[in-house]
Each structure stands twice: as C-alpha cells, then as structure tokens.
C-alpha positions in Angstrom: 29.8 28.9 55.0 27.4 26.2 54.0 29.7 24.1 51.8 28.2 20.8 53.0 24.8 21.9 51.5 26.3 22.3 48.0 25.2 19.6 45.6 25.6 21.4 42.2 27.7 24.3 40.9 26.6 27.1 38.6 29.4 29.1 36.9 29.4 32.5 35.2 31.6 32.4 32.0 33.6 35.5 31.4 35.7 36.6 34.3 35.1 33.3 36.0 36.1 30.5 33.6 38.0 32.9 31.3 40.2 35.9 32.3 37.9 38.9 31.7 40.5 41.5 30.9 42.7 39.4 28.7 39.7 38.1 26.8 37.2 40.9 26.5 39.2 44.2 26.5 40.7 43.3 23.0 37.3 42.2 21.7 35.5 45.3 22.9 38.2 47.6 21.6 37.9 45.9 18.2 34.1 46.2 18.0 34.1 49.7 19.3 36.6 50.7 16.6 34.3 49.0 14.0 31.3 50.9 15.2 33.3 54.2 15.3 34.6 53.5 11.8 38.2 53.7 13.1 37.8 56.9 15.1 39.8 56.2 18.2 38.3 59.1 20.1 34.8 57.9 19.5 35.9 54.3 20.3 37.1 55.5 23.7 33.8 57.3 24.3 31.8 54.2 23.4 33.9 52.1 25.8 33.3 54.6 28.6 29.6 54.8 27.9 29.5 51.0 28.4 31.3 51.1 31.7 35.0 50.8 30.8 37.5 53.6 31.0 40.5 52.6 28.8 42.7 55.4 30.2 42.2 54.4 33.8 41.7 50.7 33.0 38.7 50.6 35.3 35.3 49.0 34.9 32.0 50.2 36.5 30.9 47.2 38.7 27.4 47.3 37.3 28.2 48.6 33.8 27.1 47.0 30.6 30.5 45.5 29.7 31.2 44.1 33.2 27.6 42.9 34.0 25.3 43.3 31.0 24.6 41.7 27.7 24.8 42.8 24.1 21.5 44.6 24.3 22.7 46.6 27.3 25.9 47.6 25.5 24.0 48.6 22.4 21.6 50.8 24.4 24.6 52.5 26.0 26.2 53.1 22.6 23.1 54.1 20.6 23.3 57.9 21.5 26.9 58.1 20.2 26.7 55.7 17.2 25.4 57.7 14.4 23.9 55.7 11.5 23.2 52.6 13.6 19.9 51.4 14.8 19.7 49.6 18.2 19.2 46.3 16.5 22.2 46.8 14.2 24.4 47.6 17.2 23.3 44.6 19.1 23.8 42.4 16.1 27.4 43.7 15.6 28.2 43.1 19.3 26.7 39.6 19.3 28.6 38.8 16.1 31.9 40.0 17.5 31.2 37.9 20.6 30.5 34.8 18.6 33.3 35.3 16.0 36.1 36.7 18.2 35.2 35.7 21.7 36.0 32.0 21.5 39.4 32.5 20.0 40.3 35.3 22.4 39.2 33.5 25.5 42.0 32.8 28.0 41.2 30.1 30.6 42.0 31.0 34.2 43.3 27.5 34.9 43.2 23.9 33.5 39.4 23.9 33.2 39.1 20.3 32.0 41.0 19.1 35.0 39.0 21.3 37.4 35.6 20.3 35.9 36.6 16.6 35.9 37.5 16.8 39.6 34.2 18.4 40.4 32.2 15.9 38.4 34.0 13.0 39.9 33.0 14.4 43.3 29.4 14.2 42.2 28.6 17.9 41.4 26.4 18.6 38.3 27.8 21.7 36.6 26.0 24.6 34.9 26.9 27.8 33.0 24.9 31.0 33.0 26.3 33.9 31.0 25.3 37.3 29.8 26.9 36.4 26.5 24.8 34.7 23.8 24.2 31.0 24.1 25.8 30.5 20.7 29.0 32.2 21.8 29.0 30.2 25.1 28.8 26.9 23.3 31.4 27.9 20.7 33.8 28.8 23.5 33.2 25.6 25.4 33.7 23.5 22.3 36.9 25.3 21.4 38.4 24.0 24.7 36.6 20.6 24.7 34.5 21.5 27.7 30.9 21.1 26.5 30.3 17.7 27.9 30.8 18.8 31.5 27.6 20.9 31.7 24.1 19.8 32.3 22.8 23.3 31.3 24.3 26.2 29.4 22.2 29.4 29.4 22.9 32.7 27.6 21.0 36.0 27.7 19.1 34.9 24.6 18.3 31.3 25.6 14.6 32.1 26.2 14.5 31.6 30.0 15.4 34.0 32.8 18.3 36.4 32.4 21.0 37.3 35.0 20.6 38.6 37.6 17.1 37.1 37.9 17.3 34.4 40.7 15.1 32.2 38.4 18.4 31.5 36.5 19.5 29.5 39.5 16.2 27.8 39.8 16.2 26.8 36.1 19.7 25.3 36.6 18.6 23.6 39.8 15.8 21.8 37.9 18.2 20.7 35.2 20.6 19.4 37.9 17.9 17.8 40.0 18.5 20.0 43.1 16.9 23.0 44.8 18.3 26.5 44.5 19.4 26.1 48.2 21.7 23.3 47.1 23.5 25.3 44.4 26.9 27.1 44.6 26.9 30.2 42.4 30.3 31.3 41.3 31.0 34.6 39.5 33.0 37.8 39.2 30.3 40.5 39.2 27.7 42.1 41.5 25.0 40.6 39.2 26.3 37.0 39.8 26.6 37.5 43.5 23.3 39.2 43.9 21.6 36.6 41.8 23.0 33.8 44.1 22.0 35.6 47.3 18.4 36.4 46.0 18.0 32.7 44.9 18.9 31.5 48.4 22.0 29.6 47.0 23.8 27.4 49.4 27.1 29.2 48.7 27.9 32.4 46.7 31.6 32.6 45.6 33.3 35.6 44.1 36.5 35.3 42.0 39.2 37.8 41.2 39.7 36.9 37.6 37.0 39.3 36.4 36.5 43.1 36.2 36.3 43.8 39.9 38.7 43.7 42.8 38.4 42.1 46.2 37.1 45.2 47.9 34.2 45.3 45.4 33.2 41.7 46.0 33.7 41.2 49.8 30.4 41.6 51.7 28.4 40.5 48.6 29.3 36.9 48.8 30.3 34.1 51.2 33.9 33.9 50.1 36.3 35.5 47.6 38.8 33.2 45.7 41.7 34.2 43.6 40.3 31.9 40.9 38.0 28.9 40.5 41.1 26.8 40.8 40.5 27.0 44.6 36.9 25.7 44.4 37.6 21.9 44.9 39.6 22.7 48.1 36.8 25.0 49.3 34.2 22.3 48.7 36.3 19.6 50.3 37.0 17.5 47.2 40.5 18.8 46.5 42.1 15.5 47.5 39.9 13.6 45.1 37.3 12.2 47.5 33.7 13.5 47.4 32.6 15.7 50.2 29.9 14.6 52.6 27.1 16.9 51.2 23.8 17.7 52.8 20.8 15.8 51.4 
C-alpha cells in the first residue's frame, strides 16, 4: 500500500461517514411508501427496482440505492410509479434526502474527533457524494462538521459525478495535490472504481455501507471495518503526522 504517498483524503458520505443501513433504509422505505400512496406491495416493488430487496435485506452492489443518485432511482421507479413524471419522482427523492436524511443519519464513529486528528496530521479533507449537495451540507452542519472540508460535491454540484475519476481530480485541485496523492475512501464499487481509475494513492473500502467484505476485496487496497481505522492506517493514530511523499 502507498500510504506514504497520501497527502489528502476524499470521503464518500453515506455508508462511509454514516451507517448506510441505519440511515437510508428508513428514508427509502418512507419515500417509497409516499410514491406508492401507502401500497406496501408496490413500495416493496419500488425498492427492489432500485436495488434493495427488503425481504432478503440485500442490496445490489451497483444498484441505484447503493451506488446511484436521485435521478438513477427515479428512472428505476418510473415504470412502476403511475401518475408521476421522471422530474416529479426525482424531486420527491431529493426532497426526502434533504428533509429526512440529515435527521436520520447515524455517524459510524466520533467524526469530529476523527476529522480533527486527520487535519492536525496535515490532510485536507473532501466529500464526494451521490446525494445532493444541499443534503450533504445539511447533514454536515447538523453534526458541526462543515468546517473540516475543503470541498463538498454532490451529484448536482455542476462538476463531475461519481464514478467519474474527474471527481478525484477536482478535489485534488481544491486540496492543492494531484490525484496520485489522494486517498479515496468509500463503501461501494463506484467509489472504489473511481479511485482506481483516477490513479489515487490509496483506495480504501469500508464495511459500514451496503456491501460486505467479499464484495469489496480485490477492488481496493484495503478494507476497514470503518473509517475509525483510517488514522492508524495512515500512520497518524498516535497524533504525530506521517512522513508523506512530496
């Protein structure tokens, strides 16, 4: 692993900073019930169409809920959602994300302490999410975390969208480093593929998202139980900055 080359860290949001299942299953169940007008059978069909089987509690690794954005979910739902246009579905999903997501979000660890440790060690931090930028900022502000990040990008921020490796390049410019000096940390194939395609110094998978270890191994450099293990991995767990490559 090229931990010595890492000079900045780009995080995914849901499934990485916040426990994916505890946060998003309740939100997606609620919005699917809204779209289905309370029809639980149709609600289940909508969830399955978007890549989550509520009966088996299993996510498709590259499904819209696990790896996509509101537009992807809306397109998956459109054939089943009578009376809704694609734009109306996307608006409802985005609104649920902004209105319900911040309050439902469950941090995977003491994020303020973790980010403080990484920043003291000299790492600029970024956030790239398939959620909307508005929802991302609202969630960070709820937990008092917004000041830790040099860049926060949602699927609607106007730049590249995940899994485009240009997402890593845009963060690198904001952080003053090359893509080859960034650690990309996420819980889905999109995150890991994006990091690999960008030539990131380090690609880290975490088990706080929709996928298990067997789905992540081989697609990244290392799999962690959660981002709580990141300072130790980077060599700054004891509070001293690592000797990073220039």
